[in-house]
C-alpha positions in Angstrom: -10.3 25.6 -63.6 -12.0 22.4 -62.6 -8.7 20.6 -62.3 -7.3 23.4 -60.1 -10.3 23.2 -57.8 -9.9 19.4 -57.5 -6.2 19.8 -56.7 -7.0 22.5 -54.1 -9.6 20.2 -52.4 -7.1 17.3 -52.3 -4.4 19.6 -50.8 -6.9 20.9 -48.1 -7.9 17.4 -47.2 -4.3 16.4 -46.9 -3.6 19.4 -44.7 -6.5 18.5 -42.5 -5.2 15.0 -42.1 -1.8 16.2 -41.0 -3.4 18.6 -38.5 -5.4 15.7 -37.0 -2.2 13.6 -36.8 -0.4 16.5 -35.1 -3.1 16.8 -32.5 -3.0 13.1 -31.8 0.8 13.2 -31.5 0.6 16.1 -29.1 -2.0 14.2 -27.0 0.2 11.1 -26.9 3.2 13.2 -26.0 1.4 14.7 -23.0 0.3 11.2 -21.9 3.9 9.9 -22.3 5.3 12.8 -20.3 2.7 12.2 -17.5 3.7 8.5 -17.4 7.3 9.3 -17.2 6.6 11.7 -14.3 4.6 9.1 -12.5 7.3 6.5 -13.0 9.9 8.9 -11.7 7.8 9.4 -8.5 7.5 5.7 -8.0 11.2 5.1 -8.7 12.2 7.8 -6.2 9.9 6.5 -3.5 11.0 2.9 -4.1 14.6 3.8 -4.1 14.4 5.2 -0.6 12.7 2.2 0.9 13.9 -0.7 -1.4 15.0 -3.6 0.7 15.0 -6.1 -2.2 12.1 -8.0 -0.6 10.3 -10.6 -2.7 7.0 -11.6 -1.2 6.2 -15.3 -0.9 2.8 -15.5 0.5 -0.3 -13.6 0.0 -2.3 -10.0 2.4 -8.2 -8.5 2.5 -13.1 -7.5 4.1 -13.3 -5.2 7.0 -11.6 -2.0 8.1 -8.6 -1.8 10.5 -10.9 -0.4 13.1 -13.3 -3.3 12.7 -10.4 -5.6 13.1 -9.3 -3.9 16.3 -12.8 -4.3 17.8 -12.9 -7.9 16.8 -9.5 -8.5 18.3 -10.5 -7.0 21.6 -13.6 -9.3 21.6 -11.5 -12.3 20.8 -9.1 -11.5 23.7 -12.1 -11.1 26.1 -13.5 -14.4 25.0 -10.2 -16.1 25.3 -9.7 -14.7 28.8 -13.2 -15.8 29.9 -12.6 -19.4 28.6 -9.2 -19.4 30.4 -10.8 -18.3 33.7 -13.5 -20.9 33.4 -11.2 -23.8 32.5 -8.0 -23.0 34.4 -8.7 -20.4 37.1 -5.4 -21.2 38.8 -3.5 -20.0 35.7 -5.4 -16.7 35.4 -2.7 -14.6 37.0 0.2 -16.1 35.0 -1.6 -15.8 31.7 -2.6 -12.2 32.4 1.0 -11.3 33.2 2.3 -13.1 30.1 -0.1 -11.4 27.8 0.9 -7.9 28.9 4.4 -8.6 27.7 3.4 -10.2 24.4 3.5 -8.2 21.1 0.5 -9.2 18.9 2.9 -9.2 15.9 5.0 -12.0 17.6 2.6 -14.3 15.8 3.4 -13.0 12.4 6.1 -14.8 10.4 8.7 -12.1 9.5 11.7 -14.5 9.0 11.8 -13.6 5.3 11.4 -9.9 5.8 14.7 -8.1 6.2 15.1 -5.3 8.8 16.3 -1.8 7.7 20.1 -1.8 7.7 20.4 1.9 6.9 20.4 4.7 9.4 17.4 7.0 8.8 18.3 10.6 8.0 17.6 13.4 10.6 14.1 14.6 10.6 12.6 11.4 9.4 9.1 10.7 10.9 9.6 7.5 12.9 7.2 4.6 13.1 6.1 3.1 16.4 7.2 -0.1 18.1 8.9 -2.8 16.1 7.8 -1.2 12.8 10.7 1.2 13.3 13.1 -1.7 12.5 11.8 -2.0 9.0 11.3 0.0 5.8 7.9 1.5 5.2 7.1 -1.1 2.6 8.0 -4.0 4.8 6.2 -2.5 7.8 3.1 -2.4 5.7 3.6 -6.0 4.8 3.9 -7.0 8.4 0.8 -5.1 9.3 -1.1 -6.9 6.4 0.2 -10.3 7.2 -1.1 -9.9 10.8 -4.6 -9.6 9.3 -4.5 -11.1 5.8 -8.3 -10.9 5.3 -8.6 -7.2 5.9 -9.1 -4.2 3.6 -6.8 -1.5 4.8 -7.4 2.2 4.2 -4.3 4.4 3.8 -5.3 6.6 6.8 -5.7 3.5 9.0 -2.3 2.2 7.9 -0.6 5.5 8.8 -2.2 5.4 12.3 -1.1 1.8 12.8 2.4 2.5 11.7 3.0 5.9 13.2 0.5 6.2 16.0 -2.1 9.0 16.5 0.0 11.7 18.0 1.6 13.1 14.8 1.7 16.8 14.1 -0.2 18.0 10.9 3.1 18.2 9.0 4.3 14.8 10.1 1.0 13.3 9.3 1.2 14.7 5.8 4.7 13.4 5.4 3.9 10.0 6.7 0.8 9.7 4.6 2.7 10.7 1.4 5.4 8.1 2.1 2.9 5.4 2.9 0.9 6.3 -0.2 4.1 6.0 -2.4 4.9 2.6 -0.9 1.4 1.3 -1.4 1.5 2.3 -5.0 4.9 0.6 -5.4 3.5 -2.5 -3.8 0.6 -2.6 -6.3 3.0 -2.1 -9.2 5.3 -4.9 -8.0 2.4 -7.3 -7.1 3.0 -7.4 -3.3 -0.6 -6.4 -2.6 -3.6 -5.1 -4.5 -5.8 -2.0 -4.8 -9.4 -2.5 -3.9 -11.6 -1.3 -6.8 -14.1 1.4 -6.3 -12.7 2.1 -2.8 -10.2 5.0 -3.1 -7.2 4.6 -0.8 -8.0 1.0 0.2 -5.6 -1.9 -0.3 -5.5 -5.7 0.5 -3.0 -8.4 0.3 -5.1 -11.1 -1.4 -6.2 -10.9 -5.0 -10.0 -11.1 -5.3 -11.4 -11.3 -8.8 -13.8 -8.4 -9.5 -12.9 -6.7 -6.2 -9.2 -5.9 -6.5 -6.9 -4.6 -9.2 -5.6 -7.1 -11.7 -3.5 -9.9 -10.4 0.2 -9.6 -11.0 2.2 -12.8 -10.9 4.3 -12.8 -7.8 8.0 -13.3 -8.3 
């Protein structure tokens, strides 16, 4: 009788061990399925906008709005200095600045333009961004201000303007969000830690996500 009880305890313990292993396997299976789903989403988004771009240089602290305010202040200061030093050139300089695109100062020679026709119904970006994929448009924006932390909403406004319908805004934000995630996965830019939806081009130890060696 004692032997039977001992055998029964051993069998019960073995059964409990397999139950725990089964629970662990199920948990791991759920995790793997979620990872596959996430990767499918990234692959789908990247496939639509992939231009085969390999970044060469680095894109980090203030918001896009702060940058715009600063830029306006810089332009006012530059204009005042110009008026004080060369008043006779004021009219010519003013006329020239009206025709200048601020992104003319960004090196985009290594960033290919979009060579595919966008499908009907696509939410179009504004200005020169329209010539590029979403990923490369984000890169141009970040290169223009490499020391800025960019919030997703600010990036959408900069790329698409502020006159989108609610549906177009949701679509644009979804597409931009996918490309920002792809950019983090491929090491083009980084996610700012403890700041949801904020990204930057430069790796900052303790501030951004882990550095990925750029190809």
